[in-house]
matplotlib code that plots the C-alpha trace (Angstrom):
import matplotlib.pyplot as plt

x = [224.2, 227.5, 226.9, 229.5, 230.1, 231.8, 232.6, 233.0, 232.5, 228.9, 230.2, 229.9, 227.0, 226.0, 225.5, 225.5, 228.5, 227.4, 230.4, 229.0, 229.0, 231.6, 229.4, 228.1, 224.4, 224.0, 221.1, 220.6, 219.9, 216.6, 215.4, 215.1, 217.3, 219.8, 223.2, 225.0, 225.3, 224.2, 220.9, 220.4, 221.1, 218.5, 215.9, 216.4, 214.7, 212.6, 215.8, 217.2, 214.0, 214.2, 217.9, 217.1, 214.5, 217.1, 219.6, 216.9, 215.9, 219.2, 219.3, 221.9, 224.8, 228.4, 231.5, 233.4, 236.6, 234.9, 234.4, 236.6, 235.6, 235.4, 235.0, 231.4, 231.1, 233.5, 232.7, 230.8, 228.2, 230.0, 233.3, 234.0, 233.5, 236.4, 237.3, 240.8, 242.5, 239.6, 241.5, 243.2, 246.5, 246.7, 245.8, 248.8, 251.0, 250.1, 250.5, 254.0, 254.9, 255.4, 253.3, 250.0, 249.3, 246.0, 247.7, 246.9, 248.3, 246.4, 246.6, 243.0, 240.5, 237.6, 235.2, 235.4, 237.9, 236.3, 237.8, 236.9, 238.5, 237.9, 235.7, 238.3, 240.7, 238.6, 240.0, 239.0, 240.4, 243.6, 244.1, 247.5, 248.2, 250.1, 252.7, 254.3, 251.4, 252.9, 255.8, 256.9, 257.5, 255.6, 252.8, 251.2, 248.4, 245.4, 243.0, 239.4, 235.9, 233.6, 229.9, 227.4, 224.4, 221.0, 218.1, 219.2, 218.3, 219.3, 219.5, 219.6, 219.7, 222.4, 219.7, 218.4, 221.8, 222.1, 218.7, 220.4, 223.3, 222.9, 226.0, 229.8, 232.8, 236.6, 238.6, 242.4, 242.8, 246.1, 247.8, 250.7, 252.0, 254.2, 251.3, 249.0, 251.3, 252.3, 248.8, 247.5, 244.1, 244.3, 242.2, 245.1, 247.2, 244.3, 242.8, 245.5, 244.2, 244.1, 244.6, 241.2, 241.1, 237.6, 236.0, 235.8, 232.1, 229.4, 228.1, 224.5, 223.7, 221.2, 224.3, 226.2, 224.1, 224.7, 225.8, 228.5, 230.0, 232.6, 233.7, 234.9, 238.6, 240.7, 244.1, 246.4, 249.4, 252.2, 253.9, 252.3, 253.6, 250.8, 251.1, 247.7, 245.5, 242.5, 238.8, 236.2, 235.4, 238.5, 237.0, 237.1, 233.9, 231.6, 229.4, 226.2, 228.2, 229.7, 226.3, 224.7, 227.4, 227.5, 223.7, 223.4, 225.0, 224.3, 221.7, 223.0, 221.9, 221.7, 225.1, 227.1, 230.3, 231.9, 235.4, 235.6, 239.3, 242.4, 244.4, 248.0, 250.6, 250.7, 254.0, 254.4, 254.3, 257.7, 261.0, 262.1, 258.8, 258.3, 256.5, 255.1, 257.4, 256.9, 256.4, 254.8, 251.4, 248.9, 246.0, 243.3, 241.0, 237.8, 235.8, 233.1, 233.7, 236.8, 240.2, 241.0, 244.4, 246.3, 249.8, 251.9, 253.3]
y = [114.6, 113.7, 110.8, 109.9, 107.6, 109.3, 108.9, 111.0, 110.5, 109.2, 106.5, 105.7, 106.7, 108.2, 111.8, 114.3, 116.5, 120.0, 121.5, 125.0, 125.2, 122.5, 120.7, 117.2, 116.7, 113.9, 111.8, 110.0, 113.3, 114.3, 111.1, 107.4, 106.6, 103.7, 104.4, 102.3, 102.9, 99.5, 99.7, 103.4, 102.6, 99.8, 102.4, 103.8, 107.1, 107.2, 107.3, 110.1, 112.1, 111.9, 112.8, 115.9, 117.0, 116.6, 118.8, 121.5, 121.5, 122.9, 120.5, 118.0, 119.8, 119.1, 121.0, 118.8, 119.4, 117.7, 114.3, 111.5, 110.3, 106.5, 104.5, 104.9, 101.2, 100.4, 96.7, 95.9, 93.2, 91.3, 91.2, 94.2, 93.4, 94.5, 94.7, 94.0, 95.5, 97.8, 100.8, 100.3, 101.9, 99.9, 96.7, 97.1, 98.3, 95.3, 92.9, 94.2, 94.0, 90.2, 90.1, 89.4, 85.7, 86.1, 87.2, 85.6, 86.6, 89.9, 92.6, 93.8, 91.4, 90.2, 90.1, 91.8, 90.2, 90.0, 89.4, 90.5, 92.0, 90.8, 93.1, 93.3, 95.0, 98.2, 101.2, 104.8, 108.2, 109.1, 105.6, 104.0, 101.5, 98.9, 97.9, 95.6, 93.2, 92.5, 90.2, 90.4, 94.1, 94.7, 97.0, 99.1, 101.6, 101.6, 104.5, 103.5, 105.0, 102.7, 102.2, 101.8, 99.7, 101.0, 99.0, 95.4, 92.9, 90.1, 90.2, 93.9, 95.2, 97.7, 100.3, 100.1, 99.8, 103.4, 103.1, 100.7, 103.0, 104.7, 106.7, 106.8, 106.6, 106.1, 103.0, 102.6, 99.0, 98.5, 95.3, 93.1, 92.4, 89.4, 87.7, 88.6, 86.9, 84.0, 82.8, 83.3, 84.2, 87.8, 87.5, 87.1, 89.8, 92.2, 91.3, 92.1, 93.9, 97.7, 97.3, 98.8, 102.5, 103.9, 107.3, 110.1, 110.0, 108.7, 111.2, 110.2, 109.6, 112.4, 114.7, 112.8, 112.2, 109.1, 111.3, 112.9, 109.8, 109.5, 113.1, 112.4, 112.7, 110.3, 111.3, 109.5, 111.2, 109.7, 112.3, 115.0, 113.6, 112.7, 109.1, 108.3, 110.7, 109.7, 110.1, 107.4, 107.5, 105.4, 102.3, 99.3, 97.9, 100.7, 100.7, 99.4, 96.5, 95.6, 95.7, 93.7, 91.0, 90.7, 90.5, 87.8, 85.4, 86.9, 89.0, 92.5, 94.0, 97.5, 98.6, 96.2, 97.9, 97.6, 99.0, 99.7, 99.3, 101.4, 103.3, 103.4, 104.8, 102.2, 101.3, 98.0, 99.9, 101.5, 99.9, 99.0, 99.0, 101.8, 100.2, 102.0, 102.4, 103.5, 107.3, 107.7, 109.4, 108.3, 110.4, 109.5, 112.3, 112.2, 115.3, 115.8, 113.0, 114.5, 113.1, 109.9, 110.2, 107.6, 107.4, 104.3, 102.7]
z = [151.9, 153.4, 155.8, 158.4, 161.2, 164.1, 167.8, 170.8, 174.6, 173.9, 171.6, 167.9, 165.8, 162.4, 161.4, 158.5, 157.9, 157.0, 155.2, 155.3, 159.1, 159.5, 162.0, 162.4, 162.8, 165.2, 163.8, 167.1, 169.0, 167.4, 165.7, 166.4, 163.4, 163.8, 165.2, 162.5, 158.8, 157.5, 159.3, 158.2, 154.5, 154.7, 155.5, 152.0, 150.9, 154.2, 156.2, 154.0, 154.4, 158.1, 158.0, 155.9, 158.4, 161.2, 159.3, 158.8, 162.4, 163.5, 166.5, 167.5, 166.0, 167.1, 166.0, 163.5, 165.6, 168.6, 167.0, 165.5, 162.1, 161.6, 158.5, 157.2, 157.8, 160.6, 160.3, 157.1, 157.3, 154.5, 152.6, 150.5, 146.8, 144.7, 141.0, 139.8, 136.7, 135.9, 134.4, 131.1, 132.2, 135.5, 133.7, 131.5, 134.4, 136.5, 133.6, 133.1, 136.8, 136.9, 140.1, 138.3, 138.9, 137.0, 133.8, 130.5, 127.2, 127.2, 129.8, 129.4, 131.0, 129.0, 132.0, 135.4, 137.8, 141.2, 144.6, 148.2, 151.2, 154.8, 156.9, 159.6, 157.2, 157.4, 159.2, 159.2, 158.1, 159.9, 161.3, 160.6, 157.8, 159.9, 157.4, 160.0, 159.4, 156.0, 156.8, 153.1, 153.2, 149.9, 151.0, 148.1, 147.8, 145.4, 145.5, 144.5, 144.1, 146.0, 145.4, 148.3, 147.4, 148.5, 147.3, 146.9, 144.4, 142.0, 138.2, 138.1, 134.6, 133.5, 132.7, 136.3, 138.0, 139.2, 140.9, 143.3, 144.1, 147.5, 147.3, 147.0, 149.3, 149.0, 149.7, 149.7, 148.6, 150.4, 149.2, 150.2, 146.7, 147.5, 149.2, 146.4, 143.9, 146.1, 146.9, 143.3, 144.5, 145.8, 149.0, 151.5, 150.1, 150.2, 153.6, 156.2, 159.3, 158.7, 154.9, 153.9, 154.9, 154.1, 154.2, 154.9, 154.2, 151.9, 149.4, 148.5, 144.9, 144.7, 144.8, 142.1, 139.1, 137.0, 134.0, 136.2, 137.7, 135.0, 135.5, 139.1, 139.4, 141.5, 142.8, 145.1, 146.8, 148.8, 151.0, 148.8, 145.5, 143.0, 142.1, 140.6, 138.6, 136.5, 135.9, 136.5, 132.8, 132.2, 133.9, 131.7, 133.2, 134.3, 137.4, 135.7, 134.3, 137.7, 139.4, 136.6, 136.6, 140.4, 140.8, 138.2, 140.7, 144.1, 145.9, 146.6, 149.9, 151.3, 152.5, 150.2, 149.0, 145.5, 145.2, 141.4, 140.8, 140.7, 138.0, 137.0, 139.4, 142.1, 143.7, 141.9, 138.6, 139.2, 138.3, 140.9, 142.8, 145.4, 148.3, 151.3, 154.3, 157.8, 158.0, 154.6, 154.4, 151.7, 150.7, 148.2, 146.9, 144.9, 144.5, 145.8, 148.4, 149.9, 150.9, 152.8, 154.4, 156.4, 157.8, 157.4, 160.6]

ax = plt.figure().add_subplot(projection="3d")
ax.plot(x, y, z, "-o")
ax.set_aspect("equal")
plt.show()
């Protein structure tokens, strides 16, 4: 299923996007399901079963054109967990840029590099990336596949990791590069208001089998020009490794988000760098999740 958070005159709530009819099934119309995504994800398989029944009922349907899509988690319960330098080509690109304050002698990290983004950085599909918030004028894009945790836990083994994946969405890990470098730790450069576009939906893991995750293709375009193009198979540290490493030190909860990293082609990789400017449009596409598009203001 394609789960969405949307709003209309009745307020914000969750639903299922039916691509065949291009309608939203309003899960609050026929069920007593939660109106927010974090609470819905916490219901696990039982929640999904009830949602499937709602879709089959034919009730509570709204034309897609009549709603506004929001980020699937408009305000996540926690910081978004993120992985730095997790594609081979981007690790080398970033190492060579001179901006990487974490750089050692080798471009490829030996263990996953983790950081977080502040929940208030989250914004939805079509919403502006407010580049004016970056007083250093060094705003960059990073298209990323993002994992949504379902069943939580600690000390999750790699072999069991996909059992804890609820689904997948897209994040654009927008970054103020000068702040990222200046403050050494990446948190401030990654957490500006509006610097985490997310969406357009969550595709549940029953539709993307573990064996097919690596086949997903990520493309980022700026003003229609392809800047990033890779498959998830090129990750240095795969999804089971990330879940295992994180859960060794913290309990993962339903609705936690793990942005898995970006590939080569970001603005800092050009010589000279090509940063985003007012009027640009950035789109990140991952099939079958869809396209997350945001203008720059």
